[in-house]
C-alpha positions in Angstrom: 0.0 0.1 -0.1 1.3 3.1 -1.1 0.3 7.0 0.2 1.1 10.2 -1.3 1.4 13.7 -0.3 3.6 16.3 -3.0 4.8 19.2 -1.9 5.5 22.4 -4.0 7.9 26.0 -3.5 8.6 29.2 -5.2 11.3 31.5 -4.5 13.8 31.7 -1.9 14.3 29.9 1.5 13.0 33.6 3.1 10.2 34.7 1.4 9.5 31.6 -1.0 6.6 29.9 0.0 4.8 26.6 -0.7 1.5 24.7 -1.3 1.6 20.7 0.5 -1.1 17.7 -0.7 -1.8 14.6 -0.2 -3.9 12.1 -2.3 -6.6 11.2 0.0 -7.6 15.8 -0.5 -8.0 16.3 2.1 -4.9 18.7 2.5 -4.8 20.9 -1.3 -2.4 23.2 -1.9 -2.3 23.7 2.0 -0.1 26.3 2.3 3.3 26.6 3.9 6.3 28.9 4.7 8.7 29.8 6.0 7.4 31.4 8.7 5.0 29.2 9.5 7.6 26.8 9.9 10.0 28.4 11.9 7.9 31.9 13.6 4.3 32.4 13.5 2.7 32.8 9.4 0.2 32.1 8.2 0.1 27.4 7.0 1.1 24.4 8.1 5.0 23.0 8.6 6.3 19.8 8.3 6.4 19.3 12.0 2.8 19.6 12.4 2.1 16.8 10.4 4.5 14.3 11.6 3.1 15.6 14.4 -0.2 15.0 13.6 0.3 12.2 11.7 2.0 10.3 14.6 -1.3 11.5 17.6 -3.2 9.6 14.7 -1.4 6.3 14.1 -0.6 5.9 17.8 -4.3 6.3 18.4 -5.5 3.9 16.3 -3.1 1.6 17.1 -3.8 1.9 20.7 -7.4 1.5 19.2 -6.4 -2.1 18.8 -4.2 -3.0 21.1 -7.6 -2.8 23.5 -9.6 -4.2 21.4 -7.3 -7.5 21.2 -6.7 -7.6 24.9 -11.4 -7.9 24.1 -12.4 -4.9 25.1 -13.4 -0.9 23.2 -12.6 2.0 24.4 -15.0 5.1 24.4 -12.3 7.8 23.7 -8.6 8.1 23.5 -7.5 11.9 22.6 -3.8 12.3 22.3 -0.8 15.0 21.9 2.3 14.5 20.5 4.3 17.9 21.1 7.3 17.8 18.5 11.0 19.4 19.0 12.1 21.1 17.1 16.2 21.8 17.5 17.1 24.6 15.3 20.1 26.4 17.1 23.2 24.7 14.3 20.7 22.5 11.7 17.0 22.1 12.6 17.2 18.7 14.1 14.2 17.2 14.8 14.6 16.1 18.7 11.7 14.3 20.1 8.5 14.1 20.0 6.0 13.0 23.6 2.5 11.7 23.3 0.6 12.3 25.8 -2.8 10.1 26.0 -5.2 10.6 27.6 -8.1 7.3 27.2 -11.9 7.0 28.3 -11.8 2.4 28.8 -14.6 0.5 30.8 -13.1 -2.6 32.4 -9.3 -1.8 31.6 -7.0 -1.3 34.7 -4.4 0.9 34.9 -1.8 -1.9 35.0 -2.6 -3.2 31.3 -3.5 0.2 30.4 -0.2 1.2 30.6 1.4 -2.4 29.0 -0.8 -1.7 26.2 -0.1 2.1 25.5 3.7 0.9 25.1 2.7 -1.5 22.9 0.9 0.7 20.8 3.9 3.2 21.3 6.5 1.2 19.5 4.8 -0.6 17.9 2.7 1.6 15.7 4.4 2.3 12.1 4.8 6.2 12.8 6.3 5.2 15.7 9.0 3.2 13.3 9.3 5.2 10.8 10.6 8.1 13.4 13.3 5.2 14.6 14.6 4.1 11.0 13.7 3.7 7.5 15.0 3.6 4.4 14.8 6.7 2.7 15.5 6.5 -1.2 15.2 9.8 -4.0 15.4 10.1 -7.7 16.5 13.5 -8.3 15.9 15.2 -11.7 16.9 18.7 -13.0 14.5 20.1 -15.2 
């Protein structure tokens, strides 16, 4: 299964602008810029999108773990805070997940076990730890 995202950038890094789109159309020509990434500009940025993807992936993985345990979650809410260190070269240094779940019949010890399993096994957690990245580059 392949999923597609795309980006278009025009101009220099500091004053240029770009758009990001997804295969599903949920994001379609969504604005992003240097200011949106490193200051308070309008639009989204790659780190925000990674954080949202990680929160969504983890939440679904936790629902799957709870379901495998024979229970049904009423709600699971997760926030992912991605830290981007911009001192020398911009580097993602960590992501902190905070989740709250309401699951009738689930005790805290089992919840902690299931949450840990979801954190290490969700595909986004795995790709953030190590992924094979390949590139085809064409100069027009």
